[in-house]
C-alpha positions, 0 to 999 in steps of 0.5 A, spaced: 235 442 286 239 437 291 238 430 290 232 427 292 228 434 292 221 434 288 222 437 281 217 442 283 220 444 290 225 448 287 219 453 284 218 459 288 213 459 293 212 451 293 210 448 300 212 441 300 206 436 302 206 432 309 211 427 308 209 420 310 214 415 311 213 408 306 210 402 309 213 396 309 209 390 308 211 383 312 209 376 309 203 374 312 198 367 311 196 366 304 189 368 302 183 364 303 177 364 298 177 366 291 181 371 289 178 378 289 175 380 282 180 383 277 180 390 276 178 391 269 182 396 265 176 400 264 173 400 271 175 400 278 175 395 283 169 391 284 165 394 278 161 389 273 164 388 266 161 393 260 157 390 254 161 389 248 160 396 244 155 396 238 160 396 232 163 389 235 155 386 235 155 388 228 161 385 226 160 378 229 153 378 226 155 380 219 161 374 220 155 369 222 151 371 216 156 371 211 158 364 214 151 361 213 151 364 206 157 360 204 156 354 209 149 352 208 148 352 201 155 348 201 152 343 206 145 343 202 149 342 195 153 336 198 146 333 201 142 334 195 148 331 191 148 325 195 140 324 195 138 326 189 139 321 183 140 322 176 133 320 172 134 316 166 129 315 161 128 308 162 129 308 170 124 313 171 119 308 168 116 313 163 110 310 159 110 310 152 106 307 146 106 300 144 105 298 137 102 291 135 103 290 127 100 285 122 106 281 119 107 286 114 107 292 118 100 294 118 098 296 125 093 292 129 093 296 135 097 302 138 096 301 146 097 308 150 098 306 157 096 310 163 100 315 167 100 315 175 094 320 174 090 315 170 091 319 163 093 315 157 100 317 154 102 317 147 109 317 147 114 313 142 121 314 144 126 315 138 134 316 139 137 323 137 140 321 130 132 320 128 131 327 130 133 332 124 138 337 126 134 343 124 128 340 129 133 339 134 136 346 133 129 349 133 128 346 140 134 349 142 133 356 139 126 356 143 128 353 149 135 354 151 140 357 146 146 356 151 144 349 152 151 346 149 155 351 153 151 352 160 152 347 166 145 345 166 142 351 170 142 359 168 144 363 175 140 369 172 134 365 171 134 361 177 135 368 181 129 371 177 125 364 179 126 365 186 124 373 186 118 371 183 116 365 188 118 370 193 114 376 190 108 372 188 110 372 181 110 367 175 115 364 171 122 362 171 128 361 167 129 353 166 134 350 162 133 344 157 136 340 163 132 343 168 126 342 164 128 334 163 129 334 170 122 336 172 118 332 167 122 326 168 121 326 176 114 329 175 116 334 180 112 340 177 110 344 183 111 351 183 116 351 189 123 353 192 124 346 194 123 344 186 128 349 184 133 346 189 132 339 187 132 341 179 139 345 180 142 339 184 140 334 179 141 338 173 148 339 175 149 332 176 146 330 169 151 335 166 157 331 169 154 324 168 151 324 161 153 328 155 149 333 152 146 329 146 144 324 151 140 330 155 137 333 149 135 326 147 131 324 153 128 331 153 125 330 146 122 324 148 119 326 155 117 334 153 109 335 152 107 338 145 099 337 146 094 333 143 096 327 148 103 327 145 109 326 149 115 326 145 117 329 139 115 323 135 108 323 138 108 330 136 110 329 129 104 324 128 099 328 132 100 334 128 103 332 121 101 325 121 108 323 119 115 321 123 119 326 126 125 324 121 120 327 115 119 334 119 121 340 115 124 346 118 118 350 118 114 344 121 120 343 127 119 350 128 112 350 129 113 344 134 118 347 138 115 354 139 109 350 142 113 347 148 112 353 152 104 352 152 102 346 148 095 346 149 094 353 149 098 354 142 095 348 138 094 351 131 087 349 130 085 353 137 090 359 137 093 360 130 095 367 132 099 365 138 102 359 134 104 363 129 107 368 134 111 363 137 113 360 130 116 366 128 120 367 135 123 360 134 125 362 127 128 368 129 132 365 135 134 360 130 137 365 125 140 369 131 144 363 134 147 362 127 142 355 126 139 358 120 142 363 115 138 370 114 136 368 106 133 361 108 129 364 114 126 369 110 123 363 105 120 360 111 112 359 111 108 357 116 106 349 115 100 348 111 099 341 112 097 341 120 092 336 121 086 338 125 087 332 130 091 326 132 090 320 128 084 316 130 087 309 129 090 309 136 088 305 141 085 297 141 080 296 136 074 293 139 073 288 134 076 281 132 083 285 132 082 286 140 083 278 141 089 278 137 092 284 141 090 280 147 093 274 145 100 277 143 100 281 150 099 274 153 105 271 149 110 277 151 109 276 158 109 268 157 116 269 154 119 273 160 117 280 157 114 284 163 108 289 163 113 294 165 117 293 159 110 293 155 108 300 158 115 303 158 119 300 153 116 303 146 115 296 144 114 295 136 110 288 136 110 284 130 105 279 130 105 273 125 098 275 123 097 275 115 093 282 114 089 278 108 088 272 111 085 275 117 080 279 113 079 272 109 077 269 116 072 275 118 069 275 111 068 268 111 064 268 118 060 274 116 058 271 109 056 265 112 053 267 119 050 274 117 043 271 117 043 266 122 041 266 129 044 272 134 046 267 139 050 263 135 058 264 136 064 263 132 071 262 132 076 261 127 084 260 127 089 258 122 096 256 123 102 255 118 103 248 120 111 249 117 112 254 123 106 254 128 105 261 126 098 263 127 096 266 120 089 268 122 085 269 129 078 270 129 075 269 137 069 273 135 067 280 133 066 282 140 072 286 142 074 286 149 068 280 150 070 273 150 075 270 146 072 263 143 078 261 139 083 262 145 085 259 152 078 262 155 074 257 152 074 249 151 069 245 147 068 238 146 070 237 139 066 231 137 068 227 131 074 232 129 078 228 134 078 221 130 084 222 127 088 222 133 085 215 134 087 213 127 094 216 129 094 212 136 092 205 132 097 206 127 103 207 132 101 202 137 097 196 133 100 191 129 098 191 122 093 197 123 092 201 116 087 205 113 084 198 110 083 195 116 076 192 117 071 193 123 064 192 124 060 198 123 053 196 125 049 201 129 047 200 135 053 196 138 055 195 145 062 196 146 066 195 153 059 196 156 057 202 153 052 202 147 054 206 141 050 208 135 051 211 129 048 217 126 041 216 123 042 209 122 048 209 118 051 202 118 056 198 115 057 190 116 064 191 115 068 198 114 075 200 112 078 205 117 078 210 111 071 209 109 069 210 117 073 216 117 069 219 111 062 217 113 064 218 121 062 211 123 062 212 130 062 205 132 068 203 128 072 209 132 070 207 139 072 200 138 079 202 136 079 207 142 078 201 146 083 196 143 088 202 143 086 204 150 083 211 151 090 213 155 094 212 149 089 216 145 090 222 149 097 221 149 097 221 142 093 228 142 098 231 147 104 229 142 100 232 136 099 239 140 093 238 145 095 241 151 097 236 157 092 239 162 087 237 157 083 230 156 083 228 163 081 221 165 079 219 158 075 213 157 072 210 150 068 217 149 075 220 147 074 217 140 068 221 139 071 227 142 068 228 149 073 232 152 073 239 151 079 243 147 081 250 145 080 252 137 087 254 137 090 247 139 085 243 134 088 248 128 095 246 131 095 239 132 092 238 125 098 242 123 102 237 126 099 231 121 100 236 115 107 237 117 109 230 116 109 229 124 113 235 125 110 239 131 111 247 132 107 250 137 102 255 135 105 262 136 102 269 135 108 274 136 114 274 131 118 279 133 119 284 139 123 291 138 124 296 144 124 303 142 132 303 143 133 298 138 134 292 143 131 286 140 127 282 146 124 276 142 125 274 135 122 267 132 127 267 126 132 266 132 129 262 137 123 258 133 118 255 137 117 247 137 120 244 131 120 237 134 119 230 130 113 227 134 110 222 129 114 219 123 113 222 116 109 215 114 104 215 120 102 222 119 101 222 112 097 216 113 093 220 118 092 225 112 090 220 107 084 218 111 081 225 111 082 226 104 075 224 102 071 228 107 071 235 104 068 232 098 063 228 101 061 233 106 060 238 100 065 243 102 071 241 097 076 247 096 076 250 089 080 248 083 080 241 086 085 243 091 087 237 095 085 238 103 084 233 109 079 235 113 074 232 118 067 235 121 064 234 128 059 235 133 057 235 140 050 233 142 046 237 147 044 232 153 039 227 151 036 231 145 037 231 138 040 237 138 047 239 138 051 244 142 057 245 138 059 244 131 066 243 128 070 243 122 078 242 122 082 241 116 088 243 112 093 243 106 100 242 106 101 250 108 095 252 112 091 248 117 084 251 120 079 250 125 072 253 125 067 252 131 060 254 132 056 254 138 053 259 143 055 262 150 051 257 154 051 251 150 044 252 148 041 248 142 045 251 135 040 251 129 040 255 123 035 261 121 030 256 118 030 251 125 035 246 122 040 242 127 047 245 126 052 240 124 059 240 122 058 241 115 052 246 116 055 252 118 063 251 120 064 247 113 062 253 109 066 258 113 072 253 113 071 253 105 070 260 104 076 262 108 081 257 105 079 259 098 080 266 099 087 265 104 090 260 098 087 263 092 094 266 090 098 260 092 100 254 088 096 248 089 102 244 093 101 237 094 102 233 100 108 228 101 108 221 098 104 216 101 106 210 103 101 205 106 102 203 113 099 196 115 093 194 111 092 199 105 086 202 103 085 204 095 082 210 093 080 211 085 080 217 081 073 219 081 072 222 088 069 215 091 073 210 095 074 203 094 078 199 099 081 192 100 078 188 105 083 183 107 080 178 112 086 179 117 084 182 124 088 188 127 091 186 134 095 190 139 103 191 138 108 195 141 113 195 135 108 198 130 110 192 125 106 193 118 102 188 114 101 191 108 096 187 103 096 193 098 096 187 092 089 184 095 085 184 089 079 182 093 075 189 093 068 192 094 065 198 093 063 202 100 056 205 100 057 213 099 052 217 102 052 225 099 050 229 105 046 235 104 049 241 107 044 243 112 042 236 115 048 232 114 051 229 120 052 222 124 050 223 131 054 218 136 049 215 141 053 212 147 048 208 151 050 205 158 047 198 158 043 199 165 039 205 162 041 207 155 042 214 156 045 218 151 052 221 152 055 224 146 054 225 139 059 226 133 058 227 125 062 227 119 
């Protein structure tokens, strides 16, 4: 083979092909237009590209699915972490029971607020340290043994729940953390969205709260049946005891019911409840919470109550008005309705249970056979603190509270002590022995005023006029001092500033409506020697978490000195003979200052309101009798009701019962102001009658004529309990129209 010869040319018989000389390309112009289609490796020139092979499609699809399975849950987790908040038991506004108690701790009302579905909720939140360890362990054994080690959710349980959702099954595997999320958010629908939210929030809760905090919240929100939400309410509902008193077997019974509380009530389904009870105890043993020997000794509780306590709710009697006023006082002190509904408040009132009973008994005793249209109110206040000791606004429950702010009625002659106080403070030389003409009728400052039933005295001392309620005397004093001054004095004593508008001389006879509670309180200012304490019915408020929202021992009400001791004591002295003269003196000779009053019905001889207000050094009480529509008030025998007819005996019966175990305390020493009055020891009164005439004074200088020996006996009138009274008749000179009435 020569150089350049084709390898095959050397073979025998080989014939070389026709030789073509090579073509030599010469450079030409550049191509115009797009380049020709590139030749694919798998195809020739101008052929279309081939589709990806099937194995490539599978690979890409698989990678996409795997990416979605990783990225979408991660994205969902991040989004959920950002938008779902951890539900705190206070932040979620979980309603719970509020309890109102007497001062001694006896219950008045157990208020169960309504949830979003208008269901009454029975819940009392307790801290976890109040729940015995064996009760907590029973709940863990029955619901989530791995609670203290899991991350807030159970992957196996979640998978089972998702499978059940997709296949139409029921049931799931929620941990205690997930259950708490469900009940605290109110999201209990069977859906994958709810499970998604539960998982995210459960993980967040496990990061933000301790396990004890989560368990505490769960124990206070989970439902146990019988309307009981939370372990404390459940202990009361099934065993009538607090959670701290539950035994192992009782705790196991309650824990076993969480799965299906209404269906497992031991009174309705004892067999099913027993199965769950045994299951819970077995799980406690398996978890190491309960030794085998102790497990074998457990017996099913024999003290299960047939029903929840019946004392829950607000009683529809006189106690309703106590609750109503207490709740209003909470709001007035900045405690919101939301706090009342969700704070698990324990409200301790100032009401003494025994004195409240005394008030109810006194009203029932005196009024039991009287006409049905008569209404009664009684309020008693401790003058040393302003604490309301008894509050009777009627027995009509949610009806009208006749003792409180909803009703105002003219107090009649019970307003006369404020006239005396104004004069003592503003009239030079004025005293209980100061004389005034007490004839009847008299025209005073253009108004004709008359006493009751022709009562009259040529010259009456102030004390005598108070004892016999001589209207013409007090009208003169009011005109002398000024009606506005009398109103200001009453305001200082405790009558609210929004009452007594545009006073005239008629204020001396009580023509301006007031509240019963305010009269008890204002009289209490005189009993306390001029120290004013505003009336209040709430002593202390404690939330379920232990926070003290209000404590009167720390923040007392009032306590301001509005009158000098001497002045207040002189007002007290002016009323010391009224109760004895009117026939309702207190038992055992107990000293008391009191005044009666009535309000006349138009121009008739009837009355529409009757009052008695009085006090000892430790208790001030006001009693009112009237009707809803200001009808004539008459006894069952048809006699006109006066202050000493029905209110007086009610006041007497109440005070005797309320004070029966108390020492007979005395008022502070009496030092007369101005012209003095002298009372003898025989129950009647004799008064100095100096010739001096009282005059207005800005400095209140006194003119004490206590040594004046010129005395005379005032005529004493013993009134019958059923028809006593002095009717103050006011006649404008033009038409002699009657404007008012007052009695003593």
